[in-house]
C-alpha positions as CSV (number, residue, x, y, z in Angstrom):
1,M,264.2,88.1,-123.0
2,R,267.2,87.4,-120.8
3,D,265.3,84.8,-118.9
4,R,264.5,82.9,-122.1
5,E,268.1,83.0,-123.2
6,L,269.3,81.8,-119.8
7,Q,266.6,79.1,-119.8
8,A,267.7,78.0,-123.3
9,R,271.4,77.8,-122.2
10,V,270.5,75.8,-119.1
11,S,268.4,73.4,-121.2
12,R,271.3,73.0,-123.7
13,L,273.8,72.4,-120.8
14,R,271.4,69.7,-119.3
15,Q,271.2,68.1,-122.7
16,I,275.0,68.1,-123.2
17,I,275.5,66.6,-119.7
18,S,273.0,63.9,-120.2
19,E,274.6,62.9,-123.5
20,A,278.1,62.9,-122.0
21,V,277.3,60.4,-119.2
22,P,277.2,56.9,-120.5
23,I,274.1,55.0,-119.6
24,Q,274.9,51.7,-118.0
25,P,273.1,48.7,-119.5
26,A,271.2,46.5,-117.1
27,Q,273.3,43.6,-115.8
28,A,272.2,40.1,-116.2
29,A,271.3,38.4,-112.9
30,D,274.3,36.0,-113.2
31,E,276.7,38.9,-113.8
32,A,275.3,40.9,-110.8
33,D,275.6,37.9,-108.6
34,A,279.2,37.3,-109.7
35,W,280.0,40.9,-109.1
36,K,278.6,40.7,-105.5
37,R,280.5,37.6,-104.8
38,Y,283.8,39.2,-106.1
39,Q,283.2,42.3,-103.9
40,S,282.7,40.1,-100.9
41,F,285.9,38.2,-101.7
42,A,287.9,41.4,-102.2
43,A,286.6,42.9,-99.0
44,N,287.5,39.8,-96.9
45,D,290.8,39.1,-98.6
46,P,293.7,39.4,-96.1
47,L,296.2,42.2,-96.4
48,P,299.4,41.3,-98.3
49,A,302.2,40.1,-96.1
50,F,305.2,42.4,-95.8
51,D,308.6,42.2,-94.4
52,V,308.6,42.6,-90.6
53,S,312.4,42.3,-90.1
54,P,314.1,44.9,-87.9
55,R,315.9,46.3,-91.1
56,A,312.6,46.6,-93.0
57,K,310.9,48.4,-90.0
58,M,313.8,50.8,-89.8
59,T,313.7,51.4,-93.6
60,R,310.0,52.2,-93.4
61,E,310.6,54.5,-90.4
62,I,313.3,56.3,-92.3
63,N,311.0,56.8,-95.3
64,R,308.1,57.9,-93.1
65,I,310.1,60.5,-91.2
66,A,311.8,61.8,-94.4
67,T,308.5,62.2,-96.3
68,S,306.7,63.7,-93.3
69,Y,309.3,66.4,-92.9
70,G,310.7,66.8,-96.4
71,W,314.1,65.4,-95.4
72,I,314.9,63.4,-98.5
73,P,318.2,65.4,-98.8
74,E,319.2,64.0,-95.4
75,I,318.9,60.5,-96.8
76,Q,320.8,61.5,-99.9
77,R,323.5,63.0,-97.7
78,H,323.9,59.8,-95.8
79,L,323.9,57.7,-99.0
80,D,326.6,59.9,-100.5
81,A,328.7,59.6,-97.4
82,E,328.4,55.8,-97.6
83,H,329.0,55.8,-101.4
84,V,325.8,53.9,-102.3
85,S,322.8,54.7,-104.4
86,S,319.9,53.5,-102.3
87,I,318.9,52.5,-98.8
88,S,318.7,48.8,-99.9
89,A,322.4,49.0,-100.7
90,L,323.3,50.0,-97.1
91,G,324.5,47.5,-94.6
92,D,322.4,46.8,-91.5
93,E,324.6,48.9,-89.2
94,S,324.4,51.9,-91.6
95,V,320.6,51.6,-91.8
96,A,320.5,51.6,-88.0
97,I,322.7,54.7,-87.9
98,L,320.5,56.5,-90.5
99,C,317.4,55.5,-88.7
100,E,318.7,56.8,-85.4
101,R,319.7,60.1,-87.1
102,M,316.2,60.5,-88.5
103,R,314.7,59.8,-85.1
104,T,317.0,62.4,-83.5
105,L,316.0,65.0,-86.1
106,E,312.3,64.2,-85.6
107,A,312.7,64.5,-81.8
108,C,314.4,67.9,-82.3
109,V,311.6,69.1,-84.4
110,Q,308.9,67.9,-82.0
111,D,310.7,69.4,-79.0
112,G,311.4,72.7,-80.8
113,C,315.2,72.2,-80.6
114,D,317.9,72.8,-83.1
115,P,319.5,69.9,-84.9
116,P,322.4,68.5,-82.9
117,D,325.0,69.1,-85.6
118,V,324.4,72.7,-86.4
119,P,325.0,75.9,-84.4
120,H,322.1,77.1,-82.2
121,A,319.8,79.5,-84.0
122,R,318.5,81.2,-80.8
């Protein structure tokens, strides 16, 4: 009895699943060929160019370090000290200072040291 009920439920679930998945109509030969040509074009399209200036590299490094270690508040602290609202509003020298700060903090973490501006915890 239970086997029949279970079998009926399984059959009903299979029916529901088959009705829920849309059946793709067969593509015309021209459409399939166009889709293949587009996929080939998209796969061989060069990557978009991005800024490779020293400032842009430092900004990407700052963001990479901050997101890797959850140090967004460190960026916010520096922005508040400079009285600006974003990294793009910082001057080149200030971006370099922030980048060096983030590199120093990353080095401290990787070496197992305490940050340079706080008392030692050990």
